[in-house]
PDB file as gemmi writes it, atoms N, CA and C in Angstrom:
CRYST1    1.000    1.000    1.000  90.00  90.00  90.00 P 1                      
ATOM      1  N   MET A   1      -1.994 -21.922  -5.567  1.00  0.00           N  
ATOM      2  CA  MET A   1      -2.405 -20.738  -6.320  1.00  0.00           C  
ATOM      3  C   MET A   1      -3.749 -20.266  -5.770  1.00  0.00           C  
ATOM      4  N   GLU A   2      -3.840 -18.981  -5.451  1.00  0.00           N  
ATOM      5  CA  GLU A   2      -5.093 -18.502  -4.879  1.00  0.00           C  
ATOM      6  C   GLU A   2      -6.133 -18.329  -5.973  1.00  0.00           C  
ATOM      7  N   THR A   3      -7.381 -18.467  -5.593  1.00  0.00           N  
ATOM      8  CA  THR A   3      -8.451 -18.335  -6.561  1.00  0.00           C  
ATOM      9  C   THR A   3      -8.635 -16.884  -6.947  1.00  0.00           C  
ATOM     10  N   LYS A   4      -9.324 -16.696  -8.067  1.00  0.00           N  
ATOM     11  CA  LYS A   4      -9.564 -15.340  -8.553  1.00  0.00           C  
ATOM     12  C   LYS A   4     -10.399 -14.544  -7.549  1.00  0.00           C  
ATOM     13  N   ILE A   5     -11.384 -15.195  -6.936  1.00  0.00           N  
ATOM     14  CA  ILE A   5     -12.240 -14.505  -5.952  1.00  0.00           C  
ATOM     15  C   ILE A   5     -11.420 -14.101  -4.732  1.00  0.00           C  
ATOM     16  N   ALA A   6     -10.557 -14.990  -4.256  1.00  0.00           N  
ATOM     17  CA  ALA A   6      -9.714 -14.664  -3.103  1.00  0.00           C  
ATOM     18  C   ALA A   6      -8.776 -13.510  -3.442  1.00  0.00           C  
ATOM     19  N   HIS A   7      -8.222 -13.532  -4.656  1.00  0.00           N  
ATOM     20  CA  HIS A   7      -7.325 -12.453  -5.080  1.00  0.00           C  
ATOM     21  C   HIS A   7      -8.078 -11.123  -5.138  1.00  0.00           C  
ATOM     22  N   GLU A   8      -9.272 -11.138  -5.714  1.00  0.00           N  
ATOM     23  CA  GLU A   8     -10.069  -9.909  -5.805  1.00  0.00           C  
ATOM     24  C   GLU A   8     -10.417  -9.385  -4.415  1.00  0.00           C  
ATOM     25  N   ASP A   9     -10.690 -10.280  -3.476  1.00  0.00           N  
ATOM     26  CA  ASP A   9     -10.992  -9.878  -2.104  1.00  0.00           C  
ATOM     27  C   ASP A   9      -9.764  -9.226  -1.459  1.00  0.00           C  
ATOM     28  N   THR A  10      -8.604  -9.805  -1.685  1.00  0.00           N  
ATOM     29  CA  THR A  10      -7.368  -9.235  -1.146  1.00  0.00           C  
ATOM     30  C   THR A  10      -7.131  -7.848  -1.733  1.00  0.00           C  
ATOM     31  N   VAL A  11      -7.288  -7.706  -3.047  1.00  0.00           N  
ATOM     32  CA  VAL A  11      -7.088  -6.408  -3.702  1.00  0.00           C  
ATOM     33  C   VAL A  11      -8.061  -5.379  -3.133  1.00  0.00           C  
ATOM     34  N   THR A  12      -9.308  -5.773  -2.925  1.00  0.00           N  
ATOM     35  CA  THR A  12     -10.310  -4.862  -2.373  1.00  0.00           C  
ATOM     36  C   THR A  12      -9.899  -4.395  -0.981  1.00  0.00           C  
ATOM     37  N   ARG A  13      -9.444  -5.321  -0.139  1.00  0.00           N  
ATOM     38  CA  ARG A  13      -9.033  -4.951   1.216  1.00  0.00           C  
ATOM     39  C   ARG A  13      -7.776  -4.080   1.214  1.00  0.00           C  
ATOM     40  N   VAL A  14      -6.863  -4.337   0.288  1.00  0.00           N  
ATOM     41  CA  VAL A  14      -5.663  -3.497   0.159  1.00  0.00           C  
ATOM     42  C   VAL A  14      -6.072  -2.085  -0.252  1.00  0.00           C  
ATOM     43  N   MET A  15      -7.006  -1.978  -1.194  1.00  0.00           N  
ATOM     44  CA  MET A  15      -7.456  -0.658  -1.635  1.00  0.00           C  
ATOM     45  C   MET A  15      -8.157   0.090  -0.503  1.00  0.00           C  
ATOM     46  N   GLU A  16      -8.915  -0.623   0.317  1.00  0.00           N  
ATOM     47  CA  GLU A  16      -9.549   0.001   1.486  1.00  0.00           C  
ATOM     48  C   GLU A  16      -8.489   0.522   2.450  1.00  0.00           C  
ATOM     49  N   ALA A  17      -7.427  -0.246   2.632  1.00  0.00           N  
ATOM     50  CA  ALA A  17      -6.332   0.191   3.508  1.00  0.00           C  
ATOM     51  C   ALA A  17      -5.686   1.460   2.966  1.00  0.00           C  
ATOM     52  N   LEU A  18      -5.439   1.490   1.665  1.00  0.00           N  
ATOM     53  CA  LEU A  18      -4.825   2.668   1.061  1.00  0.00           C  
ATOM     54  C   LEU A  18      -5.728   3.890   1.183  1.00  0.00           C  
ATOM     55  N   GLU A  19      -7.035   3.681   1.019  1.00  0.00           N  
ATOM     56  CA  GLU A  19      -7.975   4.798   1.161  1.00  0.00           C  
ATOM     57  C   GLU A  19      -7.968   5.342   2.590  1.00  0.00           C  
ATOM     58  N   SER A  20      -7.751   4.460   3.557  1.00  0.00           N  
ATOM     59  CA  SER A  20      -7.758   4.906   4.955  1.00  0.00           C  
ATOM     60  C   SER A  20      -6.534   5.750   5.308  1.00  0.00           C  
ATOM     61  N   ILE A  21      -5.426   5.546   4.606  1.00  0.00           N  
ATOM     62  CA  ILE A  21      -4.224   6.328   4.910  1.00  0.00           C  
ATOM     63  C   ILE A  21      -3.997   7.471   3.927  1.00  0.00           C  
ATOM     64  N   ARG A  22      -4.728   7.466   2.826  1.00  0.00           N  
ATOM     65  CA  ARG A  22      -4.560   8.500   1.802  1.00  0.00           C  
ATOM     66  C   ARG A  22      -4.695   9.919   2.355  1.00  0.00           C  
ATOM     67  N   PRO A  23      -5.669  10.222   3.248  1.00  0.00           N  
ATOM     68  CA  PRO A  23      -5.780  11.593   3.774  1.00  0.00           C  
ATOM     69  C   PRO A  23      -4.509  12.078   4.481  1.00  0.00           C  
ATOM     70  N   PHE A  24      -3.807  11.181   5.158  1.00  0.00           N  
ATOM     71  CA  PHE A  24      -2.570  11.554   5.847  1.00  0.00           C  
ATOM     72  C   PHE A  24      -1.474  11.891   4.840  1.00  0.00           C  
ATOM     73  N   LEU A  25      -1.417  11.124   3.763  1.00  0.00           N  
ATOM     74  CA  LEU A  25      -0.429  11.391   2.715  1.00  0.00           C  
ATOM     75  C   LEU A  25      -0.774  12.685   1.982  1.00  0.00           C  
ATOM     76  N   ASN A  26      -2.064  12.869   1.679  1.00  0.00           N  
ATOM     77  CA  ASN A  26      -2.515  14.074   0.978  1.00  0.00           C  
ATOM     78  C   ASN A  26      -2.200  15.333   1.774  1.00  0.00           C  
ATOM     79  N   LYS A  27      -2.315  15.234   3.111  1.00  0.00           N  
ATOM     80  CA  LYS A  27      -2.068  16.383   3.976  1.00  0.00           C  
ATOM     81  C   LYS A  27      -0.642  16.904   3.803  1.00  0.00           C  
ATOM     82  N   ASP A  28       0.286  16.003   3.488  1.00  0.00           N  
ATOM     83  CA  ASP A  28       1.687  16.386   3.292  1.00  0.00           C  
ATOM     84  C   ASP A  28       2.022  16.582   1.809  1.00  0.00           C  
ATOM     85  N   GLY A  29       0.988  16.629   0.965  1.00  0.00           N  
ATOM     86  CA  GLY A  29       1.212  16.848  -0.458  1.00  0.00           C  
ATOM     87  C   GLY A  29       1.613  15.601  -1.221  1.00  0.00           C  
ATOM     88  N   GLY A  30       1.314  14.446  -0.656  1.00  0.00           N  
ATOM     89  CA  GLY A  30       1.668  13.191  -1.307  1.00  0.00           C  
ATOM     90  C   GLY A  30       0.452  12.347  -1.613  1.00  0.00           C  
ATOM     91  N   ASP A  31       0.698  11.201  -2.192  1.00  0.00           N  
ATOM     92  CA  ASP A  31      -0.370  10.252  -2.486  1.00  0.00           C  
ATOM     93  C   ASP A  31       0.280   8.887  -2.707  1.00  0.00           C  
ATOM     94  N   ILE A  32      -0.565   7.891  -2.960  1.00  0.00           N  
ATOM     95  CA  ILE A  32      -0.069   6.532  -3.189  1.00  0.00           C  
ATOM     96  C   ILE A  32      -0.934   5.880  -4.251  1.00  0.00           C  
ATOM     97  N   GLU A  33      -0.302   5.082  -5.093  1.00  0.00           N  
ATOM     98  CA  GLU A  33      -0.998   4.387  -6.168  1.00  0.00           C  
ATOM     99  C   GLU A  33      -0.727   2.892  -6.030  1.00  0.00           C  
ATOM    100  N   LEU A  34      -1.777   2.092  -6.126  1.00  0.00           N  
ATOM    101  CA  LEU A  34      -1.620   0.636  -6.116  1.00  0.00           C  
ATOM    102  C   LEU A  34      -1.196   0.187  -7.504  1.00  0.00           C  
ATOM    103  N   ILE A  35      -0.078  -0.501  -7.589  1.00  0.00           N  
ATOM    104  CA  ILE A  35       0.428  -0.994  -8.870  1.00  0.00           C  
ATOM    105  C   ILE A  35      -0.001  -2.445  -9.084  1.00  0.00           C  
ATOM    106  N   ASP A  36       0.193  -3.295  -8.071  1.00  0.00           N  
ATOM    107  CA  ASP A  36      -0.121  -4.712  -8.232  1.00  0.00           C  
ATOM    108  C   ASP A  36      -0.176  -5.394  -6.874  1.00  0.00           C  
ATOM    109  N   VAL A  37      -0.883  -6.523  -6.840  1.00  0.00           N  
ATOM    110  CA  VAL A  37      -0.896  -7.407  -5.680  1.00  0.00           C  
ATOM    111  C   VAL A  37      -0.634  -8.801  -6.215  1.00  0.00           C  
ATOM    112  N   LYS A  38       0.505  -9.381  -5.812  1.00  0.00           N  
ATOM    113  CA  LYS A  38       0.810 -10.753  -6.251  1.00  0.00           C  
ATOM    114  C   LYS A  38       1.783 -11.406  -5.292  1.00  0.00           C  
ATOM    115  N   ASP A  39       1.647 -12.712  -5.164  1.00  0.00           N  
ATOM    116  CA  ASP A  39       2.528 -13.511  -4.312  1.00  0.00           C  
ATOM    117  C   ASP A  39       2.646 -12.945  -2.894  1.00  0.00           C  
ATOM    118  N   ASN A  40       1.514 -12.563  -2.313  1.00  0.00           N  
ATOM    119  CA  ASN A  40       1.455 -12.005  -0.951  1.00  0.00           C  
ATOM    120  C   ASN A  40       2.272 -10.739  -0.784  1.00  0.00           C  
ATOM    121  N   SER A  41       2.501 -10.025  -1.889  1.00  0.00           N  
ATOM    122  CA  SER A  41       3.200  -8.750  -1.858  1.00  0.00           C  
ATOM    123  C   SER A  41       2.335  -7.690  -2.525  1.00  0.00           C  
ATOM    124  N   VAL A  42       2.460  -6.473  -2.012  1.00  0.00           N  
ATOM    125  CA  VAL A  42       1.752  -5.344  -2.590  1.00  0.00           C  
ATOM    126  C   VAL A  42       2.794  -4.401  -3.179  1.00  0.00           C  
ATOM    127  N   TYR A  43       2.565  -4.004  -4.418  1.00  0.00           N  
ATOM    128  CA  TYR A  43       3.455  -3.070  -5.096  1.00  0.00           C  
ATOM    129  C   TYR A  43       2.737  -1.734  -5.221  1.00  0.00           C  
ATOM    130  N   VAL A  44       3.349  -0.690  -4.678  1.00  0.00           N  
ATOM    131  CA  VAL A  44       2.751   0.636  -4.684  1.00  0.00           C  
ATOM    132  C   VAL A  44       3.763   1.641  -5.231  1.00  0.00           C  
ATOM    133  N   LYS A  45       3.242   2.805  -5.573  1.00  0.00           N  
ATOM    134  CA  LYS A  45       4.103   3.911  -5.998  1.00  0.00           C  
ATOM    135  C   LYS A  45       3.723   5.122  -5.174  1.00  0.00           C  
ATOM    136  N   LEU A  46       4.711   5.650  -4.439  1.00  0.00           N  
ATOM    137  CA  LEU A  46       4.496   6.871  -3.680  1.00  0.00           C  
ATOM    138  C   LEU A  46       4.574   8.043  -4.647  1.00  0.00           C  
ATOM    139  N   LEU A  47       3.623   8.972  -4.520  1.00  0.00           N  
ATOM    140  CA  LEU A  47       3.502  10.082  -5.456  1.00  0.00           C  
ATOM    141  C   LEU A  47       3.643  11.424  -4.749  1.00  0.00           C  
ATOM    142  N   GLY A  48       3.845  12.474  -5.545  1.00  0.00           N  
ATOM    143  CA  GLY A  48       3.911  13.824  -5.002  1.00  0.00           C  
ATOM    144  C   GLY A  48       5.087  13.976  -4.051  1.00  0.00           C  
ATOM    145  N   ASN A  49       4.868  14.701  -2.973  1.00  0.00           N  
ATOM    146  CA  ASN A  49       5.935  14.933  -1.998  1.00  0.00           C  
ATOM    147  C   ASN A  49       6.447  13.639  -1.378  1.00  0.00           C  
ATOM    148  N   CYS A  50       5.631  12.599  -1.360  1.00  0.00           N  
ATOM    149  CA  CYS A  50       6.057  11.326  -0.754  1.00  0.00           C  
ATOM    150  C   CYS A  50       7.141  10.638  -1.569  1.00  0.00           C  
ATOM    151  N   SER A  51       7.156  10.853  -2.885  1.00  0.00           N  
ATOM    152  CA  SER A  51       8.109  10.120  -3.726  1.00  0.00           C  
ATOM    153  C   SER A  51       9.555  10.535  -3.461  1.00  0.00           C  
ATOM    154  N   GLY A  52       9.790  11.800  -3.162  1.00  0.00           N  
ATOM    155  CA  GLY A  52      11.158  12.242  -2.945  1.00  0.00           C  
ATOM    156  C   GLY A  52      11.502  12.504  -1.493  1.00  0.00           C  
ATOM    157  N   CYS A  53      10.583  12.222  -0.613  1.00  0.00           N  
ATOM    158  CA  CYS A  53      10.776  12.524   0.799  1.00  0.00           C  
ATOM    159  C   CYS A  53      11.783  11.564   1.426  1.00  0.00           C  
ATOM    160  N   SER A  54      12.637  12.115   2.280  1.00  0.00           N  
ATOM    161  CA  SER A  54      13.636  11.275   2.949  1.00  0.00           C  
ATOM    162  C   SER A  54      13.001  10.311   3.945  1.00  0.00           C  
ATOM    163  N   LEU A  55      11.759  10.566   4.307  1.00  0.00           N  
ATOM    164  CA  LEU A  55      11.068   9.691   5.254  1.00  0.00           C  
ATOM    165  C   LEU A  55      10.176   8.658   4.558  1.00  0.00           C  
ATOM    166  N   ASN A  56      10.257   8.541   3.228  1.00  0.00           N  
ATOM    167  CA  ASN A  56       9.323   7.657   2.541  1.00  0.00           C  
ATOM    168  C   ASN A  56       9.487   6.188   2.921  1.00  0.00           C  
ATOM    169  N   PHE A  57      10.693   5.765   3.314  1.00  0.00           N  
ATOM    170  CA  PHE A  57      10.861   4.379   3.772  1.00  0.00           C  
ATOM    171  C   PHE A  57      10.065   4.153   5.055  1.00  0.00           C  
ATOM    172  N   SER A  58      10.147   5.113   5.975  1.00  0.00           N  
ATOM    173  CA  SER A  58       9.381   5.009   7.223  1.00  0.00           C  
ATOM    174  C   SER A  58       7.891   5.060   6.943  1.00  0.00           C  
ATOM    175  N   THR A  59       7.482   5.956   6.052  1.00  0.00           N  
ATOM    176  CA  THR A  59       6.071   6.055   5.675  1.00  0.00           C  
ATOM    177  C   THR A  59       5.596   4.726   5.123  1.00  0.00           C  
ATOM    178  N   LEU A  60       6.409   4.135   4.257  1.00  0.00           N  
ATOM    179  CA  LEU A  60       6.037   2.880   3.617  1.00  0.00           C  
ATOM    180  C   LEU A  60       5.935   1.748   4.636  1.00  0.00           C  
ATOM    181  N   LYS A  61       6.948   1.604   5.483  1.00  0.00           N  
ATOM    182  CA  LYS A  61       6.983   0.472   6.414  1.00  0.00           C  
ATOM    183  C   LYS A  61       6.052   0.672   7.618  1.00  0.00           C  
ATOM    184  N   LEU A  62       6.130   1.836   8.244  1.00  0.00           N  
ATOM    185  CA  LEU A  62       5.371   2.061   9.477  1.00  0.00           C  
ATOM    186  C   LEU A  62       3.916   2.425   9.205  1.00  0.00           C  
ATOM    187  N   GLY A  63       3.670   3.162   8.149  1.00  0.00           N  
ATOM    188  CA  GLY A  63       2.309   3.592   7.864  1.00  0.00           C  
ATOM    189  C   GLY A  63       1.587   2.668   6.909  1.00  0.00           C  
ATOM    190  N   VAL A  64       2.095   2.586   5.699  1.00  0.00           N  
ATOM    191  CA  VAL A  64       1.416   1.852   4.634  1.00  0.00           C  
ATOM    192  C   VAL A  64       1.395   0.349   4.909  1.00  0.00           C  
ATOM    193  N   GLU A  65       2.550  -0.242   5.161  1.00  0.00           N  
ATOM    194  CA  GLU A  65       2.615  -1.692   5.343  1.00  0.00           C  
ATOM    195  C   GLU A  65       1.816  -2.146   6.561  1.00  0.00           C  
ATOM    196  N   THR A  66       1.934  -1.425   7.657  1.00  0.00           N  
ATOM    197  CA  THR A  66       1.190  -1.777   8.869  1.00  0.00           C  
ATOM    198  C   THR A  66      -0.318  -1.725   8.622  1.00  0.00           C  
ATOM    199  N   THR A  67      -0.769  -0.676   7.944  1.00  0.00           N  
ATOM    200  CA  THR A  67      -2.201  -0.526   7.675  1.00  0.00           C  
ATOM    201  C   THR A  67      -2.694  -1.613   6.734  1.00  0.00           C  
ATOM    202  N   ILE A  68      -1.934  -1.901   5.694  1.00  0.00           N  
ATOM    203  CA  ILE A  68      -2.337  -2.949   4.752  1.00  0.00           C  
ATOM    204  C   ILE A  68      -2.423  -4.297   5.462  1.00  0.00           C  
ATOM    205  N   LYS A  69      -1.446  -4.603   6.309  1.00  0.00           N  
ATOM    206  CA  LYS A  69      -1.461  -5.894   7.023  1.00  0.00           C  
ATOM    207  C   LYS A  69      -2.633  -5.999   7.994  1.00  0.00           C  
ATOM    208  N   GLN A  70      -3.102  -4.863   8.515  1.00  0.00           N  
ATOM    209  CA  GLN A  70      -4.285  -4.892   9.377  1.00  0.00           C  
ATOM    210  C   GLN A  70      -5.526  -5.261   8.572  1.00  0.00           C  
ATOM    211  N   HIS A  71      -5.607  -4.778   7.347  1.00  0.00           N  
ATOM    212  CA  HIS A  71      -6.754  -5.059   6.478  1.00  0.00           C  
ATOM    213  C   HIS A  71      -6.629  -6.410   5.772  1.00  0.00           C  
ATOM    214  N   ALA A  72      -5.396  -6.785   5.432  1.00  0.00           N  
ATOM    215  CA  ALA A  72      -5.152  -8.020   4.674  1.00  0.00           C  
ATOM    216  C   ALA A  72      -3.933  -8.739   5.267  1.00  0.00           C  
ATOM    217  N   PRO A  73      -4.150  -9.505   6.338  1.00  0.00           N  
ATOM    218  CA  PRO A  73      -3.038 -10.150   7.053  1.00  0.00           C  
ATOM    219  C   PRO A  73      -2.198 -11.107   6.200  1.00  0.00           C  
ATOM    220  N   GLU A  74      -2.737 -11.556   5.085  1.00  0.00           N  
ATOM    221  CA  GLU A  74      -1.978 -12.480   4.233  1.00  0.00           C  
ATOM    222  C   GLU A  74      -0.842 -11.770   3.484  1.00  0.00           C  
ATOM    223  N   ILE A  75      -0.867 -10.451   3.460  1.00  0.00           N  
ATOM    224  CA  ILE A  75       0.190  -9.697   2.794  1.00  0.00           C  
ATOM    225  C   ILE A  75       1.456  -9.746   3.651  1.00  0.00           C  
ATOM    226  N   GLU A  76       2.561 -10.111   3.019  1.00  0.00           N  
ATOM    227  CA  GLU A  76       3.830 -10.255   3.734  1.00  0.00           C  
ATOM    228  C   GLU A  76       4.712  -9.014   3.614  1.00  0.00           C  
ATOM    229  N   LYS A  77       4.647  -8.321   2.480  1.00  0.00           N  
ATOM    230  CA  LYS A  77       5.487  -7.137   2.321  1.00  0.00           C  
ATOM    231  C   LYS A  77       4.869  -6.161   1.336  1.00  0.00           C  
ATOM    232  N   VAL A  78       5.288  -4.903   1.497  1.00  0.00           N  
ATOM    233  CA  VAL A  78       4.869  -3.829   0.609  1.00  0.00           C  
ATOM    234  C   VAL A  78       6.131  -3.276  -0.038  1.00  0.00           C  
ATOM    235  N   ILE A  79       6.109  -3.168  -1.350  1.00  0.00           N  
ATOM    236  CA  ILE A  79       7.278  -2.738  -2.101  1.00  0.00           C  
ATOM    237  C   ILE A  79       6.943  -1.468  -2.865  1.00  0.00           C  
ATOM    238  N   ASN A  80       7.816  -0.467  -2.708  1.00  0.00           N  
ATOM    239  CA  ASN A  80       7.641   0.789  -3.441  1.00  0.00           C  
ATOM    240  C   ASN A  80       8.294   0.650  -4.810  1.00  0.00           C  
ATOM    241  N   VAL A  81       7.514   0.906  -5.852  1.00  0.00           N  
ATOM    242  CA  VAL A  81       8.004   0.875  -7.220  1.00  0.00           C  
ATOM    243  C   VAL A  81       8.363   2.301  -7.603  1.00  0.00           C  
ATOM    244  N   GLU A  82       9.625   2.532  -7.882  1.00  0.00           N  
ATOM    245  CA  GLU A  82      10.078   3.902  -8.210  1.00  0.00           C  
ATOM    246  C   GLU A  82       9.635   4.291  -9.603  1.00  0.00           C  
TER     247      GLU A  82                                                      
END                                                                             
């Protein structure tokens, strides 16, 4: 079980990753919300144009997940919560 400090550090780095990609999502009329970080998984919700976009799987895997893993390598997967 990870410590509270380690968990808070992971959440902080995940939020930094999301902030770094948010301008790209905003440019297309979308956004992203962090729902939870647990068990080496990040749960997010794609908002605006991103939520109904046919490319949201690619956005999630190629953009969001890759960026989060660069900031927080311990994260194994990113899951979109509908």
